[in-house]
C-alpha positions as a Markdown table, in Angstrom:
| # | Residue | x | y | z |
|---|---|---|---|---|
| 1 | Met | 137.9 | 62.0 | 100.3 |
| 2 | Trp | 136.4 | 62.2 | 103.9 |
| 3 | Ile | 135.7 | 65.9 | 103.4 |
| 4 | Leu | 134.0 | 65.3 | 100.2 |
| 5 | Leu | 131.9 | 62.5 | 101.8 |
| 6 | Ile | 131.2 | 64.5 | 104.7 |
| 7 | Val | 129.9 | 67.5 | 102.4 |
| 8 | Ser | 127.6 | 65.3 | 100.1 |
| 9 | Leu | 126.1 | 64.0 | 103.6 |
| 10 | Leu | 125.4 | 67.3 | 104.6 |
| 11 | Leu | 123.9 | 68.3 | 101.4 |
| 12 | Val | 121.7 | 65.1 | 101.5 |
| 13 | Leu | 120.6 | 66.0 | 104.9 |
| 14 | Leu | 119.7 | 69.7 | 104.0 |
| 15 | Ile | 117.6 | 68.8 | 100.9 |
| 16 | Trp | 115.7 | 66.1 | 103.2 |
| 17 | Phe | 115.1 | 68.7 | 105.9 |
| 18 | Tyr | 114.0 | 71.1 | 102.9 |
| 19 | Tyr | 111.3 | 68.5 | 101.6 |
| 20 | Val | 110.2 | 67.5 | 105.1 |
| 21 | Ser | 109.5 | 71.0 | 106.3 |
| 22 | Phe | 108.0 | 71.7 | 102.8 |
| 23 | Ile | 105.6 | 68.8 | 102.9 |
| 24 | Lys | 104.8 | 69.3 | 106.6 |
| 25 | Ser | 104.0 | 73.0 | 106.0 |
| 26 | Leu | 101.8 | 72.2 | 102.8 |
| 27 | Phe | 100.1 | 69.1 | 104.7 |
| 28 | Ile | 99.0 | 71.6 | 107.4 |
| 29 | Thr | 98.3 | 74.8 | 105.5 |
| 30 | Lys | 97.5 | 73.6 | 102.0 |
| 31 | Val | 99.7 | 76.4 | 100.8 |
| 32 | Pro | 102.9 | 75.8 | 99.1 |
| 33 | Tyr | 105.9 | 78.0 | 99.4 |
| 34 | Val | 106.2 | 80.3 | 96.5 |
| 35 | Gly | 108.4 | 83.3 | 97.0 |
| 36 | Thr | 107.3 | 86.8 | 95.7 |
| 37 | Phe | 108.5 | 87.1 | 92.2 |
| 38 | Asn | 110.8 | 90.2 | 91.3 |
| 39 | Lys | 108.2 | 91.7 | 88.7 |
| 40 | Asp | 105.6 | 91.6 | 91.5 |
| 41 | Leu | 108.3 | 93.7 | 93.7 |
| 42 | Lys | 108.2 | 96.3 | 90.9 |
| 43 | Leu | 104.7 | 96.7 | 91.3 |
| 44 | Leu | 105.0 | 97.0 | 95.0 |
| 45 | Glu | 107.4 | 99.9 | 94.8 |
| 46 | Gln | 104.5 | 102.0 | 93.7 |
| 47 | Leu | 103.0 | 101.6 | 97.3 |
| 48 | Asp | 103.0 | 104.7 | 99.7 |
| 49 | Leu | 104.3 | 103.0 | 103.0 |
| 50 | Arg | 105.1 | 105.2 | 106.0 |
| 51 | Arg | 108.5 | 104.8 | 107.8 |
| 52 | Trp | 108.7 | 102.9 | 110.9 |
| 53 | Lys | 105.4 | 101.4 | 110.7 |
| 54 | Leu | 105.1 | 97.5 | 111.3 |
| 55 | Leu | 104.2 | 95.2 | 108.4 |
| 56 | Ile | 103.3 | 91.7 | 109.1 |
| 57 | Asp | 103.9 | 89.0 | 106.4 |
| 58 | Leu | 101.5 | 86.1 | 106.9 |
| 59 | Trp | 103.3 | 83.0 | 105.5 |
| 60 | Cys | 106.4 | 84.8 | 104.8 |
| 61 | Gly | 108.4 | 82.0 | 103.4 |
| 62 | Asp | 112.0 | 83.0 | 103.4 |
| 63 | Gly | 111.1 | 86.8 | 103.8 |
| 64 | Lys | 112.0 | 88.1 | 100.5 |
| 65 | Ala | 109.0 | 90.4 | 100.4 |
| 66 | Leu | 109.7 | 91.5 | 103.9 |
| 67 | Arg | 113.2 | 92.4 | 103.1 |
| 68 | Phe | 112.1 | 94.4 | 100.1 |
| 69 | Phe | 109.5 | 96.4 | 102.2 |
| 70 | Val | 112.0 | 97.1 | 105.0 |
| 71 | Lys | 114.8 | 98.2 | 102.6 |
| 72 | Lys | 112.7 | 100.3 | 100.2 |
| 73 | Phe | 110.0 | 101.8 | 102.8 |
| 74 | Trp | 112.1 | 101.7 | 106.1 |
| 75 | Ile | 109.5 | 99.7 | 108.0 |
| 76 | Arg | 109.7 | 97.3 | 110.6 |
| 77 | Gly | 108.9 | 93.5 | 109.5 |
| 78 | Glu | 107.7 | 90.6 | 110.9 |
| 79 | Gly | 107.1 | 87.2 | 109.0 |
| 80 | Tyr | 105.4 | 84.1 | 110.0 |
| 81 | Asp | 105.3 | 80.6 | 108.4 |
| 82 | Leu | 105.4 | 77.0 | 109.5 |
| 83 | Asn | 108.2 | 76.0 | 107.1 |
| 84 | Trp | 110.8 | 75.9 | 109.4 |
| 85 | Phe | 113.4 | 75.5 | 106.6 |
| 86 | Ala | 112.2 | 78.6 | 104.8 |
| 87 | Ile | 112.5 | 80.6 | 107.9 |
| 88 | Trp | 116.0 | 79.2 | 108.8 |
| 89 | Trp | 117.0 | 80.1 | 105.2 |
| 90 | Gly | 115.5 | 83.6 | 105.5 |
| 91 | Lys | 117.5 | 84.2 | 108.7 |
| 92 | Val | 120.6 | 83.3 | 107.1 |
| 93 | Leu | 119.7 | 85.7 | 104.0 |
| 94 | Asn | 118.7 | 88.3 | 106.6 |
| 95 | Lys | 122.3 | 88.3 | 108.0 |
| 96 | Ile | 123.8 | 88.2 | 104.4 |
| 97 | Phe | 121.8 | 91.3 | 103.4 |
| 98 | Trp | 122.1 | 93.2 | 106.9 |
| 99 | Cys | 118.3 | 93.2 | 107.5 |
| 100 | Asp | 116.7 | 93.3 | 110.7 |
| 101 | Ile | 113.4 | 91.4 | 110.4 |
| 102 | Lys | 111.9 | 89.0 | 112.8 |
| 103 | Leu | 111.0 | 85.8 | 111.5 |
| 104 | Tyr | 108.9 | 83.1 | 113.4 |
| 105 | Ile | 107.9 | 79.7 | 112.9 |
| 106 | Lys | 104.3 | 79.9 | 113.9 |
| 107 | Asn | 101.0 | 79.6 | 112.4 |
| 108 | Phe | 99.6 | 83.0 | 111.3 |
| 109 | Tyr | 96.1 | 82.2 | 112.6 |
| 110 | Asp | 97.8 | 82.0 | 116.1 |
| 111 | Val | 99.5 | 85.7 | 115.5 |
| 112 | Asp | 98.3 | 89.0 | 117.0 |
| 113 | Ile | 97.7 | 90.9 | 113.9 |
| 114 | Lys | 95.9 | 93.9 | 115.5 |
| 115 | Lys | 99.5 | 95.4 | 116.0 |
| 116 | Ala | 100.2 | 95.6 | 112.4 |
| 117 | Asp | 99.9 | 98.9 | 110.5 |
| 118 | Tyr | 100.3 | 96.8 | 107.1 |
| 119 | Ile | 99.6 | 93.0 | 106.7 |
| 120 | Tyr | 101.0 | 91.3 | 103.3 |
| 121 | Leu | 99.6 | 88.1 | 101.9 |
| 122 | Phe | 100.6 | 86.0 | 98.8 |
| 123 | Leu | 98.7 | 82.9 | 99.2 |
| 124 | Met | 96.7 | 80.5 | 97.0 |
| 125 | Pro | 93.0 | 81.3 | 96.0 |
| 126 | Asp | 91.6 | 78.3 | 97.6 |
| 127 | Val | 92.7 | 79.5 | 101.3 |
| 128 | Met | 91.7 | 83.3 | 100.6 |
| 129 | Glu | 88.2 | 83.0 | 102.1 |
| 130 | Asp | 89.3 | 81.6 | 105.4 |
| 131 | Val | 92.3 | 84.0 | 105.5 |
| 132 | Glu | 89.7 | 86.9 | 104.8 |
| 133 | Lys | 87.5 | 85.9 | 107.6 |
| 134 | Phe | 90.5 | 85.7 | 109.9 |
| 135 | Val | 92.1 | 88.9 | 108.9 |
| 136 | Phe | 89.2 | 91.0 | 109.0 |
| 137 | Glu | 88.0 | 89.7 | 112.4 |
| 138 | Asn | 91.6 | 90.2 | 114.0 |
| 139 | Lys | 93.1 | 93.2 | 112.3 |
| 140 | Ser | 93.1 | 96.7 | 113.5 |
| 141 | Pro | 90.7 | 99.1 | 112.0 |
| 142 | Tyr | 93.6 | 101.2 | 110.9 |
| 143 | Ser | 95.4 | 98.3 | 109.0 |
| 144 | Ile | 96.1 | 98.1 | 105.5 |
| 145 | Ile | 96.1 | 94.8 | 103.8 |
| 146 | Ile | 98.3 | 94.5 | 100.8 |
| 147 | Ile | 97.6 | 91.3 | 98.8 |
| 148 | Asn | 99.7 | 89.8 | 95.8 |
| 149 | Ser | 97.9 | 88.2 | 92.8 |
| 150 | Phe | 94.7 | 86.6 | 94.6 |
| 151 | Pro | 92.3 | 88.9 | 96.0 |
| 152 | Phe | 89.8 | 88.2 | 98.7 |
| 153 | Pro | 86.8 | 86.8 | 97.2 |
| 154 | Asn | 84.2 | 88.6 | 99.4 |
| 155 | Lys | 85.7 | 92.0 | 100.1 |
| 156 | Lys | 86.2 | 95.0 | 97.5 |
| 157 | Pro | 89.8 | 96.4 | 97.4 |
| 158 | Phe | 90.0 | 100.2 | 97.6 |
| 159 | Lys | 92.8 | 100.2 | 95.3 |
| 160 | Val | 94.7 | 97.9 | 92.5 |
| 161 | Ile | 98.0 | 98.3 | 91.3 |
| 162 | Gly | 98.9 | 96.7 | 88.0 |
| 163 | Gly | 95.8 | 94.2 | 88.0 |
| 164 | Lys | 97.6 | 92.2 | 90.5 |
| 165 | Ile | 98.2 | 94.1 | 94.0 |
| 166 | Tyr | 95.1 | 94.7 | 95.7 |
| 167 | Leu | 94.9 | 97.0 | 98.9 |
| 168 | Tyr | 92.1 | 96.7 | 101.7 |
| 169 | Lys | 91.0 | 98.6 | 104.7 |
């Protein structure tokens, strides 16, 4: 009986932490956590990424897309998000899947993206204009930006894959 009570209490606390983290992150960023869909990962397989390069995922959630990129293309991955529950869960999944990805609880507007060879984004359309400005003011001239689903409003991609994956230089 005590074990059931303790497990129930732990589950309630875990759910409570999840919602607090989700609401805090949503309030600050106006971007809900939505993981990259498996059908989008199929489109991302068509990319030609070079081994050992660095991909930074801005607003990475639990790092699902990063794990895909690291396993598929043998690149290095870093992810940033304010949703500490998603980051914690991503770190658990990284250990389960033996994936060496660095996940940080940090607002990506405070990240040095000049070091990135690739920058991945899967954000909502209403924030893309601000993100576009930040990325193009702070990225390396050699970085390639990979956007899932919602393109930048003011820049034209140099390539579109499957009508859903947008590439920018």
